[in-house]
N, C-alpha and C positions, 0 to 999 in steps of 0.2 A: 909332455904327455904323462897322465897319471896312470900308473900301473902298479898296484900294490905288490910288493916283493914277495909276499907269502903265497901268492897264487901262481897257477901255471896257465899257459895260454895256447890256444890253437891257432893255426894260421887262417882259420875262418872267423877269427876275432871273438871266440867264446873264452871265458875264463872258467877255471875249475879250482875250487878249494877242497883239496883232497884230505886236508887235515881235519875237516869237519866230518862228523859221522851222523848220517851219510853225507857224501860229498855234495857240494853245492855248485851249480852251473848258472852263469849269466853271460851277458855279452859285455864287451869292453866299452869304456867310454869313447875310445876311437871310433868303434862301429856305431855307437849310439849317435855320435855327433855326425857321422857320415850319412846315417839314415835320415837325420832330421827328426821332426816330431813324430814319435811312434804313437799310432792311433788304434792299433788292433794287435793283439798278440794271441797266437794259437800254439798252445803248449801240448807236449805229448801227454797222453792219458796215464794216470797212475796205474802201474802194473805192467806197462809197455816195456818191452825189451828194445834198448837203443843200441845202435852199433857206432863205434867210433868213426868219424868222417862222414857219416850218412845224415841226411836231412831228418829232423824230428819235430819240426814245427815251422811257423812262419812269423814274421814281424812285418807288419804293414805300417808304413809311414806316409806322410803327406807327399813323399817323393816316389816311393816304389814299394813293392812287396818283395822281401828277402827271405830265403830259407834260413833256418837256424840249424846248425849242425851239432851233433852229439860230439863232444870232446873225448869221450870215453865210452867204452861198451858196458852195459849194465841194465839194471832195472829201475825204472822211475818209481820212486817211492812217495814223492810228494810234489805238488806244483804250488806256485805262489799265486793263490787266488787274489791277493791284493793287486798284483800287476795285470791280471786279467781284467779286474774292475776298473783299474787306473793305469793304462798302458804309459802314461807319461812318467811313471816311476822309472822306467828304463832309461829315460833321458835325464831325469833329475838326480838319481842316485843308482847308477849301473852297478856299483860294487856293494851296494847295501840293500836298501828296500827293493830295488829293482831286480833282485836275483829272480831266475826263472823256474828252475826245478832242481829237485834233490835226486840223486841217483846212488844205488848200491852198486859199486863198481865190480865188474867181473875181471879178475886177473889185475894186470898192472896197467896204469895209465902211461901209454908210450907215445913218443912223438910230440909231446908238448913243450913249449918253450918257457924259459925263465922270463921274469920281468924284463931284464936287460935285453935278452935275445928278442923278446916281442917288440921292444922299442926299436931295436935295430931293424927288425923285419918291416915295421911301419915307417922307417926311414926317419926316425926321429932320435 
């Protein structure tokens, strides 16, 4: 399983690059593979306050519709318009061009997993 070491992961399969400013959020390759072909992405609006662990958008694939959860609390400051126009980016490059939104984190990012912990969580 590919899980970049510099990112942190939620148990809901989102990743967070908190070294970026503002922090960047996406879903993992593991989640993208499990979803199948993503055909629609609903992202939180810019300016929306998101709360760690709560739904903030949806991903629709050819298999199902899944909630997307905020890995941290904060304010959404940018969304990835490219992924809205081409949801397949979530499948083809989940850790790169398929990022979902940027967030200005309130407080500390807590309860997230390291890459190794996430791989173990996924049973790999």
